[in-house]
One Martini backbone bead per residue (centre of mass of N, CA, C, O) as a GRO file, in nm:
protein
  382
    1MET     BB    1  -1.455  -0.138  -1.192
    2LYS     BB    2  -1.251   0.157  -1.127
    3ILE     BB    3  -0.973   0.202  -0.897
    4LEU     BB    4  -0.797   0.458  -0.750
    5PHE     BB    5  -0.500   0.432  -0.543
    6THR     BB    6  -0.408   0.627  -0.259
    7GLY     BB    7  -0.153   0.787  -0.049
    8ASP     BB    8   0.050   0.969   0.126
    9LEU     BB    9   0.086   1.277   0.037
   10GLN     BB   10   0.195   1.496   0.239
   11LEU     BB   11   0.106   1.777   0.241
   12GLY     BB   12   0.403   1.965   0.349
   13ALA     BB   13   0.629   1.806   0.278
   14GLY     BB   14   0.957   1.894   0.218
   15LEU     BB   15   1.033   2.193   0.231
   16ASP     BB   16   1.353   2.161   0.161
   17LEU     BB   17   1.292   2.083  -0.151
   18GLY     BB   18   1.235   2.380  -0.170
   19VAL     BB   19   1.162   2.721  -0.273
   20GLY     BB   20   1.007   2.794  -0.032
   21GLU     BB   21   0.664   2.775   0.082
   22TYR     BB   22   0.563   2.915  -0.180
   23GLY     BB   23   0.530   2.869  -0.510
   24GLU     BB   24   0.775   2.891  -0.713
   25GLY     BB   25   0.971   2.604  -0.620
   26SER     BB   26   0.808   2.460  -0.433
   27ARG     BB   27   0.689   2.174  -0.294
   28ILE     BB   28   0.384   2.228  -0.331
   29SER     BB   29   0.398   2.269  -0.630
   30ASP     BB   30   0.487   1.984  -0.700
   31GLN     BB   31   0.232   1.846  -0.560
   32LYS     BB   32   0.025   1.977  -0.746
   33THR     BB   33   0.143   1.846  -1.010
   34GLY     BB   34   0.082   1.557  -0.909
   35LEU     BB   35  -0.223   1.573  -0.862
   36THR     BB   36  -0.283   1.633  -1.157
   37HIS     BB   37  -0.163   1.359  -1.264
   38ILE     BB   38  -0.367   1.177  -1.101
   39SER     BB   39  -0.617   1.291  -1.234
   40ARG     BB   40  -0.537   1.216  -1.526
   41ILE     BB   41  -0.521   0.914  -1.491
   42ALA     BB   42  -0.815   0.872  -1.400
   43GLN     BB   43  -0.932   0.967  -1.665
   44GLU     BB   44  -0.771   0.805  -1.882
   45GLN     BB   45  -0.867   0.525  -1.728
   46ASN     BB   46  -1.170   0.542  -1.641
   47CYS     BB   47  -1.246   0.606  -1.365
   48ASP     BB   48  -1.480   0.584  -1.087
   49ALA     BB   49  -1.260   0.603  -0.858
   50VAL     BB   50  -1.110   0.748  -0.555
   51ALA     BB   51  -0.867   0.641  -0.309
   52VAL     BB   52  -0.776   0.800  -0.002
   53LEU     BB   53  -0.554   0.638   0.253
   54GLY     BB   54  -0.430   0.884   0.390
   55ASP     BB   55  -0.238   1.124   0.455
   56VAL     BB   56  -0.281   1.415   0.314
   57PHE     BB   57  -0.126   1.542   0.544
   58GLU     BB   58   0.149   1.623   0.743
   59PHE     BB   59  -0.058   1.793   0.924
   60ALA     BB   60  -0.324   1.854   1.132
   61LYS     BB   61  -0.244   2.167   1.050
   62PRO     BB   62  -0.297   2.290   0.779
   63LYS     BB   63  -0.236   2.480   0.527
   64PRO     BB   64  -0.440   2.658   0.319
   65TRP     BB   65  -0.277   2.556   0.043
   66GLU     BB   66  -0.319   2.258   0.101
   67ILE     BB   67  -0.635   2.248   0.115
   68ILE     BB   68  -0.664   2.375  -0.173
   69ALA     BB   69  -0.515   2.143  -0.326
   70PHE     BB   70  -0.716   1.914  -0.247
   71GLN     BB   71  -0.971   2.044  -0.357
   72ASP     BB   72  -0.891   2.065  -0.647
   73PHE     BB   73  -0.855   1.758  -0.686
   74CYS     BB   74  -1.152   1.682  -0.607
   75ARG     BB   75  -1.289   1.858  -0.826
   76SER     BB   76  -1.165   1.731  -1.086
   77LEU     BB   77  -1.321   1.457  -1.036
   78THR     BB   78  -1.632   1.530  -0.973
   79ALA     BB   79  -1.674   1.703  -1.232
   80VAL     BB   80  -1.645   1.389  -1.403
   81GLY     BB   81  -1.772   1.155  -1.206
   82ILE     BB   82  -1.575   1.098  -0.974
   83LYS     BB   83  -1.532   0.929  -0.701
   84VAL     BB   84  -1.457   1.023  -0.354
   85LEU     BB   85  -1.237   0.859  -0.107
   86VAL     BB   86  -1.155   0.931   0.239
   87LEU     BB   87  -0.907   0.876   0.482
   88THR     BB   88  -0.774   0.870   0.789
   89GLY     BB   89  -0.468   0.953   0.920
   90ASN     BB   90  -0.217   1.014   1.161
   91HIS     BB   91  -0.172   1.313   1.024
   92ASP     BB   92  -0.483   1.408   1.036
   93VAL     BB   93  -0.478   1.345   1.359
   94LYS     BB   94  -0.459   1.476   1.680
   95SER     BB   95  -0.737   1.369   1.801
   96ALA     BB   96  -1.035   1.197   1.888
   97SER     BB   97  -1.176   1.497   1.989
   98LEU     BB   98  -1.094   1.615   1.705
   99PRO     BB   99  -1.120   1.754   1.423
  100THR     BB  100  -1.073   1.735   1.073
  101ALA     BB  101  -0.978   1.891   0.782
  102LEU     BB  102  -1.138   1.683   0.598
  103ALA     BB  103  -1.446   1.755   0.670
  104ILE     BB  104  -1.478   1.979   0.437
  105MET     BB  105  -1.481   1.776   0.180
  106SER     BB  106  -1.787   1.700   0.193
  107GLU     BB  107  -1.887   1.960   0.041
  108ASN     BB  108  -1.749   1.821  -0.248
  109GLY     BB  109  -1.857   1.507  -0.246
  110VAL     BB  110  -1.689   1.378  -0.027
  111VAL     BB  111  -1.599   1.081   0.126
  112VAL     BB  112  -1.547   1.067   0.479
  113SER     BB  113  -1.340   0.855   0.684
  114THR     BB  114  -1.331   0.822   1.061
  115ALA     BB  115  -1.473   0.532   1.048
  116PRO     BB  116  -1.593   0.246   1.055
  117THR     BB  117  -1.725   0.125   0.734
  118VAL     BB  118  -1.987   0.104   0.463
  119ILE     BB  119  -1.947   0.147   0.095
  120PRO     BB  120  -2.133   0.174  -0.176
  121LEU     BB  121  -1.993   0.118  -0.530
  122ASP     BB  122  -2.179  -0.002  -0.714
  123ASP     BB  123  -2.009  -0.320  -0.741
  124VAL     BB  124  -1.893  -0.211  -0.482
  125VAL     BB  125  -1.772  -0.268  -0.142
  126PHE     BB  126  -1.656  -0.029   0.105
  127ALA     BB  127  -1.423  -0.075   0.352
  128THR     BB  128  -1.314   0.085   0.666
  129LEU     BB  129  -0.974   0.163   0.844
  130PRO     BB  130  -0.907   0.399   0.997
  131TRP     BB  131  -0.734   0.594   1.183
  132SER     BB  132  -0.655   0.556   1.544
  133PRO     BB  133  -0.595   0.624   1.845
  134ILE     BB  134  -0.477   0.442   2.153
  135SER     BB  135  -0.504   0.625   2.408
  136ARG     BB  136  -0.760   0.493   2.554
  137LEU     BB  137  -0.607   0.213   2.606
  138VAL     BB  138  -0.380   0.329   2.764
  139ALA     BB  139  -0.547   0.475   2.991
  140GLN     BB  140  -0.706   0.197   3.087
  141ASN     BB  141  -0.379   0.047   3.090
  142PRO     BB  142  -0.119   0.149   3.281
  143ASP     BB  143  -0.005  -0.166   3.355
  144GLN     BB  144   0.064  -0.180   3.049
  145SER     BB  145   0.241  -0.234   2.790
  146ARG     BB  146   0.269  -0.106   2.476
  147ASP     BB  147   0.312  -0.384   2.334
  148THR     BB  148   0.061  -0.518   2.440
  149LEU     BB  149  -0.145  -0.304   2.326
  150ASN     BB  150  -0.062  -0.350   2.029
  151VAL     BB  151  -0.167  -0.636   2.016
  152ARG     BB  152  -0.464  -0.578   2.098
  153ALA     BB  153  -0.515  -0.390   1.861
  154SER     BB  154  -0.449  -0.580   1.631
  155ARG     BB  155  -0.683  -0.772   1.700
  156ALA     BB  156  -0.913  -0.566   1.671
  157LEU     BB  157  -0.870  -0.500   1.385
  158ALA     BB  158  -0.915  -0.785   1.275
  159ASP     BB  159  -1.201  -0.799   1.384
  160GLY     BB  160  -1.301  -0.552   1.236
  161ALA     BB  161  -1.255  -0.681   0.955
  162LYS     BB  162  -1.454  -0.917   0.987
  163ALA     BB  163  -1.709  -0.748   1.046
  164LEU     BB  164  -1.703  -0.605   0.770
  165GLY     BB  165  -1.717  -0.856   0.594
  166GLN     BB  166  -1.981  -0.960   0.687
  167LYS     BB  167  -2.151  -0.705   0.610
  168CYS     BB  168  -2.088  -0.720   0.313
  169ALA     BB  169  -2.214  -1.019   0.261
  170GLU     BB  170  -2.497  -0.953   0.371
  171SER     BB  171  -2.569  -0.668   0.217
  172PHE     BB  172  -2.343  -0.736  -0.042
  173PRO     BB  173  -2.327  -1.021  -0.231
  174ASP     BB  174  -2.273  -0.886  -0.536
  175HIS     BB  175  -2.017  -0.750  -0.430
  176THR     BB  176  -1.698  -0.623  -0.423
  177PRO     BB  177  -1.480  -0.667  -0.156
  178ILE     BB  178  -1.321  -0.378   0.000
  179LEU     BB  179  -1.032  -0.278   0.186
  180GLY     BB  180  -0.957   0.023   0.364
  181LEU     BB  181  -0.638   0.129   0.509
  182HIS     BB  182  -0.436   0.293   0.812
  183TRP     BB  183  -0.190   0.061   0.845
  184SER     BB  184  -0.015  -0.197   0.969
  185ILE     BB  185   0.124  -0.481   0.795
  186GLU     BB  186   0.226  -0.787   0.761
  187GLY     BB  187   0.517  -0.800   0.552
  188ALA     BB  188   0.623  -0.521   0.530
  189ALA     BB  189   0.823  -0.251   0.380
  190LEU     BB  190   1.028  -0.001   0.419
  191PRO     BB  191   1.246   0.215   0.280
  192THR     BB  192   1.478   0.113   0.495
  193GLY     BB  193   1.393  -0.220   0.539
  194LEU     BB  194   1.201  -0.232   0.739
  195MET     BB  195   0.981  -0.409   0.919
  196THR     BB  196   0.669  -0.412   1.051
  197ASP     BB  197   0.723  -0.637   1.271
  198ASP     BB  198   0.926  -0.423   1.423
  199LEU     BB  199   0.705  -0.241   1.515
  200ARG     BB  200   0.582  -0.009   1.766
  201GLU     BB  201   0.282  -0.107   1.654
  202PRO     BB  202   0.005  -0.180   1.510
  203VAL     BB  203  -0.023  -0.509   1.362
  204ILE     BB  204  -0.165  -0.670   1.095
  205SER     BB  205  -0.252  -0.977   1.015
  206LEU     BB  206  -0.283  -1.178   0.745
  207SER     BB  207  -0.478  -1.383   0.858
  208GLY     BB  208  -0.689  -1.191   0.953
  209LEU     BB  209  -0.756  -1.080   0.660
  210ALA     BB  210  -0.831  -1.339   0.533
  211GLU     BB  211  -1.080  -1.397   0.725
  212ALA     BB  212  -1.256  -1.147   0.614
  213GLY     BB  213  -1.318  -1.175   0.285
  214PHE     BB  214  -1.153  -1.006   0.091
  215LYS     BB  215  -1.029  -0.933  -0.222
  216VAL     BB  216  -0.931  -0.631  -0.121
  217VAL     BB  217  -0.625  -0.484   0.024
  218ALA     BB  218  -0.585  -0.141   0.091
  219ALA     BB  219  -0.289   0.057   0.175
  220SER     BB  220  -0.165   0.287   0.417
  221HIS     BB  221   0.166   0.416   0.586
  222ILE     BB  222   0.351   0.293   0.380
  223HIS     BB  223   0.593   0.441   0.140
  224LYS     BB  224   0.602   0.159  -0.002
  225ALA     BB  225   0.540   0.006  -0.286
  226GLN     BB  226   0.331  -0.295  -0.255
  227VAL     BB  227   0.298  -0.637  -0.268
  228ILE     BB  228   0.211  -0.896   0.002
  229GLU     BB  229  -0.055  -1.036  -0.137
  230ASN     BB  230  -0.254  -1.289  -0.339
  231ASN     BB  231  -0.357  -1.504  -0.121
  232PRO     BB  232  -0.677  -1.459  -0.159
  233ALA     BB  233  -0.581  -1.167  -0.136
  234VAL     BB  234  -0.518  -0.848  -0.230
  235VAL     BB  235  -0.214  -0.701  -0.082
  236PHE     BB  236  -0.150  -0.350  -0.054
  237TYR     BB  237   0.066  -0.061  -0.109
  238THR     BB  238   0.073   0.255  -0.228
  239GLY     BB  239   0.235   0.457  -0.130
  240SER     BB  240   0.409   0.737  -0.209
  241PRO     BB  241   0.358   0.932  -0.497
  242MET     BB  242   0.565   1.124  -0.338
  243VAL     BB  243   0.838   1.254  -0.218
  244CYS     BB  244   0.919   1.332   0.121
  245ASN     BB  245   1.231   1.228   0.122
  246TRP     BB  246   1.545   1.099   0.083
  247GLY     BB  247   1.453   0.802   0.186
  248GLU     BB  248   1.258   0.768  -0.095
  249VAL     BB  249   1.481   0.736  -0.273
  250GLY     BB  250   1.475   0.467  -0.531
  251TYR     BB  251   1.162   0.456  -0.569
  252ASP     BB  252   0.864   0.388  -0.674
  253HIS     BB  253   0.605   0.629  -0.768
  254GLY     BB  254   0.243   0.619  -0.715
  255VAL     BB  255  -0.045   0.434  -0.851
  256TRP     BB  256  -0.341   0.235  -0.826
  257ILE     BB  257  -0.535   0.008  -1.035
  258TYR     BB  258  -0.855  -0.141  -1.001
  259ASN     BB  259  -1.006  -0.416  -1.167
  260THR     BB  260  -1.307  -0.604  -1.149
  261ALA     BB  261  -1.283  -0.739  -1.398
  262GLY     BB  262  -1.314  -1.041  -1.376
  263ALA     BB  263  -1.051  -1.145  -1.176
  264GLY     BB  264  -0.881  -0.912  -1.170
  265SER     BB  265  -0.673  -0.600  -1.152
  266LEU     BB  266  -0.329  -0.470  -1.088
  267VAL     BB  267  -0.193  -0.136  -1.164
  268PHE     BB  268   0.092   0.059  -1.199
  269HIS     BB  269   0.142   0.418  -1.175
  270LYS     BB  270   0.341   0.670  -1.247
  271VAL     BB  271   0.441   0.981  -1.099
  272TRP     BB  272   0.514   1.288  -1.094
  273ASP     BB  273   0.849   1.411  -1.035
  274ARG     BB  274   1.110   1.536  -0.920
  275MET     BB  275   1.427   1.506  -0.964
  276PHE     BB  276   1.659   1.275  -0.809
  277VAL     BB  277   2.013   1.330  -0.706
  278ASP     BB  278   2.279   1.103  -0.632
  279LEU     BB  279   2.595   1.183  -0.497
  280ARG     BB  280   2.956   1.082  -0.490
  281LEU     BB  281   3.272   1.200  -0.459
  282GLU     BB  282   3.429   0.922  -0.473
  283ASP     BB  283   3.326   0.868  -0.782
  284GLY     BB  284   3.416   1.111  -0.973
  285PHE     BB  285   3.247   1.311  -1.089
  286SER     BB  286   3.101   1.506  -1.354
  287VAL     BB  287   2.896   1.767  -1.405
  288GLY     BB  288   2.871   1.733  -1.726
  289ASP     BB  289   2.785   1.398  -1.696
  290VAL     BB  290   2.526   1.514  -1.529
  291ASP     BB  291   2.188   1.501  -1.500
  292VAL     BB  292   2.046   1.813  -1.332
  293ARG     BB  293   1.796   1.914  -1.455
  294ASP     BB  294   1.565   2.035  -1.234
  295ALA     BB  295   1.709   1.917  -0.983
  296LEU     BB  296   1.764   1.732  -0.702
  297VAL     BB  297   2.080   1.758  -0.521
  298ARG     BB  298   2.303   1.510  -0.379
  299VAL     BB  299   2.604   1.541  -0.181
  300LYS     BB  300   2.836   1.295  -0.080
  301PHE     BB  301   3.091   1.260   0.184
  302THR     BB  302   3.398   1.131   0.315
  303ALA     BB  303   3.593   1.287   0.580
  304THR     BB  304   3.819   1.451   0.709
  305PRO     BB  305   3.867   1.763   0.829
  306GLU     BB  306   4.102   1.816   0.631
  307GLU     BB  307   3.955   1.710   0.374
  308ALA     BB  308   3.706   1.896   0.377
  309LYS     BB  309   3.871   2.177   0.341
  310LYS     BB  310   3.937   2.088   0.029
  311VAL     BB  311   3.635   2.126  -0.022
  312ASP     BB  312   3.454   2.316  -0.273
  313GLN     BB  313   3.140   2.376  -0.206
  314SER     BB  314   3.072   2.617  -0.350
  315LYS     BB  315   3.170   2.534  -0.638
  316LEU     BB  316   2.986   2.286  -0.651
  317ARG     BB  317   2.715   2.428  -0.626
  318ARG     BB  318   2.752   2.622  -0.863
  319ASP     BB  319   2.798   2.408  -1.087
  320LEU     BB  320   2.512   2.272  -1.059
  321ILE     BB  321   2.345   2.517  -1.114
  322GLU     BB  322   2.458   2.588  -1.387
  323ALA     BB  323   2.351   2.285  -1.477
  324GLY     BB  324   2.032   2.306  -1.353
  325ALA     BB  325   1.980   2.288  -1.067
  326ARG     BB  326   1.745   2.354  -0.829
  327LYS     BB  327   1.891   2.198  -0.585
  328VAL     BB  328   2.146   2.182  -0.327
  329PHE     BB  329   2.304   1.906  -0.133
  330ILE     BB  330   2.554   1.895   0.117
  331ARG     BB  331   2.690   1.583   0.272
  332PRO     BB  332   2.910   1.552   0.515
  333LYS     BB  333   3.124   1.295   0.655
  334ILE     BB  334   3.297   1.304   0.955
  335VAL     BB  335   3.609   1.170   1.020
  336ARG     BB  336   3.823   0.997   1.262
  337VAL     BB  337   4.105   0.820   1.244
  338GLU     BB  338   4.216   0.946   1.526
  339ARG     BB  339   4.114   0.856   1.862
  340ALA     BB  340   4.108   0.875   2.181
  341ARG     BB  341   4.031   0.663   2.420
  342VAL     BB  342   3.764   0.648   2.643
  343GLU     BB  343   3.751   0.576   2.945
  344MET     BB  344   3.503   0.496   3.162
  345LYS     BB  345   3.630   0.641   3.427
  346HIS     BB  346   3.597   0.883   3.243
  347GLU     BB  347   3.498   1.186   3.150
  348VAL     BB  348   3.299   1.315   2.899
  349SER     BB  349   3.308   1.549   2.701
  350VAL     BB  350   3.106   1.750   2.523
  351GLY     BB  351   3.287   1.754   2.256
  352ASP     BB  352   3.320   1.442   2.240
  353ALA     BB  353   3.023   1.362   2.235
  354PHE     BB  354   2.956   1.520   1.979
  355SER     BB  355   3.164   1.370   1.791
  356LEU     BB  356   3.055   1.083   1.834
  357TRP     BB  357   2.774   1.151   1.718
  358LEU     BB  358   2.859   1.240   1.440
  359ASP     BB  359   2.997   0.962   1.354
  360SER     BB  360   2.695   0.810   1.380
  361GLN     BB  361   2.613   0.991   1.132
  362ASP     BB  362   2.498   0.974   0.793
  363ASP     BB  363   2.293   1.269   0.750
  364VAL     BB  364   2.495   1.518   0.833
  365ASP     BB  365   2.617   1.848   0.894
  366ALA     BB  366   2.891   1.880   1.058
  367THR     BB  367   2.999   2.162   0.994
  368LEU     BB  368   2.741   2.318   1.063
  369LEU     BB  369   2.688   2.220   1.353
  370THR     BB  370   2.965   2.308   1.469
  371GLU     BB  371   2.922   2.619   1.416
  372MET     BB  372   2.652   2.647   1.580
  373HIS     BB  373   2.811   2.541   1.862
  374ASN     BB  374   3.072   2.713   1.923
  375ASP     BB  375   2.973   2.904   2.148
  376TYR     BB  376   2.905   2.695   2.354
  377PHE     BB  377   3.183   2.549   2.374
  378SER     BB  378   3.321   2.802   2.483
  379GLU     BB  379   3.163   2.826   2.739
  380VAL     BB  380   3.233   2.545   2.853
  381ARG     BB  381   3.552   2.581   2.843
  382GLY     BB  382   3.540   2.853   3.017
   0.00000   0.00000   0.00000
């Protein structure tokens, strides 16, 4: 059996990466194209099922066109006999007491898992650990720190995985046991380089998953595609199939296909996305020498306020658009070479505090933010 795994679609994310909220040039238009590509991969690779492991939408209250986009994706698969299984992720759930927009997908023949369960699919038995808020645990233990409660939740999740594994072994001993989940797992890395071990949220231990007895553990929630364990089980993150923000640029995005035949195999397939181009003005690039056709282009540079005034941002943006760029983002980092040190005994002014904050930021438009707050600073100084 072949199963395509994906997750963290985040439909509705990256609105600023497109032109307009909907229609040609919008980010949702790009995401719909990406969904079409995923469906095509599943069909061309003769997949029997597609598992979407949570965070279908960016927001718990998705826009109608985001719901329609996912409905069309599911229908394109079920229409050709491909089974679709969907888990809820943290972005899909507003609270434990409220239904999720994903519930309506069951009307299209899609299996939607909002709670731990076991689902047999041909020669595979699929166990699920969808995301669920730990708010009830927090409410019941007001005297315990959030870190302590996260550890308790992590252990409970590992115990839950073990119970699901035992149920799979007892009820479907001849099936390949696969666990799908939407949580953090020990040993994985975020696109920023931060390890899941350092996150202040429930993190399931690899040893706990190993004891559960699954042959494959497929997860979403971390947006960087990666295999974090191969023995005794294959443990991997789907990653986001399409870029959600600039922090995810520079990594491969796609889907995974697991084939249960023989010893089992896991293969990564890239998914179409619009080209993202990162440029630094200090590198002295020439617009004519960079392929920016139909791409999203970000230009970054570091300069003093005086140096920044000499950069003709309007011309740079115009030249890139004329070269074919879909959209241009110019992100200067303004630095101050000489600044009088503020002694701790003196009060820091609002303007100085704002300037110090700007200096500490790597990816903000300092010029734009300063202009936006000029009226406020004038009032304060007055």
